[in-house]
C-alpha positions as CSV (number, residue, x, y, z in Angstrom):
1,M,9.6,10.7,9.2
2,C,9.2,8.9,5.8
3,K,8.6,10.5,2.5
4,Q,5.1,10.2,1.1
5,A,4.9,7.8,-1.8
6,S,3.4,9.0,-5.1
7,N,0.0,7.8,-6.2
8,L,1.7,5.6,-8.9
9,Q,3.8,3.9,-6.2
10,M,0.8,3.4,-4.0
11,F,-1.2,2.0,-7.0
12,D,1.6,-0.5,-7.6
13,V,1.1,-1.6,-4.0
14,I,-2.7,-1.8,-3.8
15,K,-3.0,-3.8,-7.0
16,K,-1.2,-6.7,-5.3
17,Q,-3.2,-9.5,-3.6
18,W,-0.7,-9.8,-0.7
19,A,1.1,-7.1,1.3
20,D,4.4,-7.3,3.2
21,R,6.1,-4.9,5.6
22,N,7.5,-2.8,2.7
23,D,4.0,-2.4,1.2
24,I,2.7,-1.2,4.6
25,M,5.6,1.2,4.8
26,I,4.6,2.8,1.5
27,L,0.8,2.9,2.2
28,A,1.2,4.2,5.8
29,S,4.2,6.5,4.9
30,C,6.0,5.2,8.0
31,S,9.3,3.7,9.1
32,E,10.3,0.0,9.1
33,A,9.7,-0.2,12.9
34,K,6.2,1.3,12.7
35,A,5.3,-0.9,9.7
36,S,6.4,-3.9,11.7
37,R,4.1,-2.9,14.6
38,L,1.2,-2.2,12.3
39,K,1.7,-5.6,10.6
40,K,1.8,-7.3,13.9
41,E,-1.5,-5.6,14.9
42,M,-3.1,-6.6,11.6
43,T,-1.9,-10.2,11.9
44,E,-3.3,-10.5,15.4
45,K,-6.7,-9.1,14.2
46,V,-6.8,-11.7,11.3
47,L,-5.9,-14.6,13.6
48,K,-8.5,-13.5,16.2
49,S,-11.1,-13.5,13.5
50,G,-10.5,-17.2,13.0
51,K,-8.7,-16.9,9.7
52,R,-5.3,-18.4,9.0
53,L,-2.4,-16.9,7.0
54,H,-0.6,-19.0,4.5
55,D,2.7,-17.2,5.2
56,S,3.4,-15.0,8.2
57,R,5.3,-12.5,6.0
58,Y,2.2,-11.5,4.1
59,L,-1.3,-10.2,4.8
60,P,-4.2,-10.0,2.4
61,M,-4.1,-6.5,0.8
62,E,-7.8,-6.0,1.6
63,V,-7.0,-6.3,5.3
64,V,-4.2,-3.7,5.0
65,I,-6.3,-1.3,3.0
66,D,-9.2,-1.6,5.5
67,F,-7.0,-1.3,8.6
68,L,-5.1,1.8,7.2
69,G,-8.2,3.4,5.8
70,V,-6.7,3.7,2.4
71,D,-8.9,5.4,-0.2
72,E,-8.4,3.1,-3.2
73,K,-10.5,5.2,-5.6
74,R,-8.5,8.3,-4.9
75,I,-5.2,6.6,-5.4
76,I,-6.4,5.1,-8.7
77,R,-7.8,8.4,-10.0
78,N,-4.7,10.3,-9.0
79,A,-2.3,7.6,-10.4
80,K,-4.1,8.0,-13.8
81,I,-3.5,11.7,-13.7
82,E,0.2,11.3,-12.7
83,H,0.7,8.8,-15.5
84,E,-0.9,11.1,-18.0
85,M,1.3,14.0,-16.8
86,I,4.4,11.8,-17.2
87,L,3.5,10.8,-20.7
88,K,2.8,14.5,-21.7
89,E,6.2,15.5,-20.2
90,R,8.0,12.8,-22.1
91,Q,6.3,13.9,-25.4
92,L,7.4,17.5,-24.7
93,N,11.0,16.5,-24.1
94,K,11.3,14.6,-27.4
């Protein structure tokens, strides 16, 4: 089992336009093998829809977010909170 990524880490991923297997691993909190299987499923879905991919290593982030059911608003909201907490902690440690 893989460790759950922080909201800041997930925010760094979802703000990208394109996702690779490592991004899928972070968003799905899964192993490399599982991420590869998920990526293959998503790639097949995109190709069946009639769209093409410019590079087989990457998928549009919107496809990954939709496929995985990622709650972008929650990630963004919680990433802001995490960031504020980190800044406060740094100020206290000065």
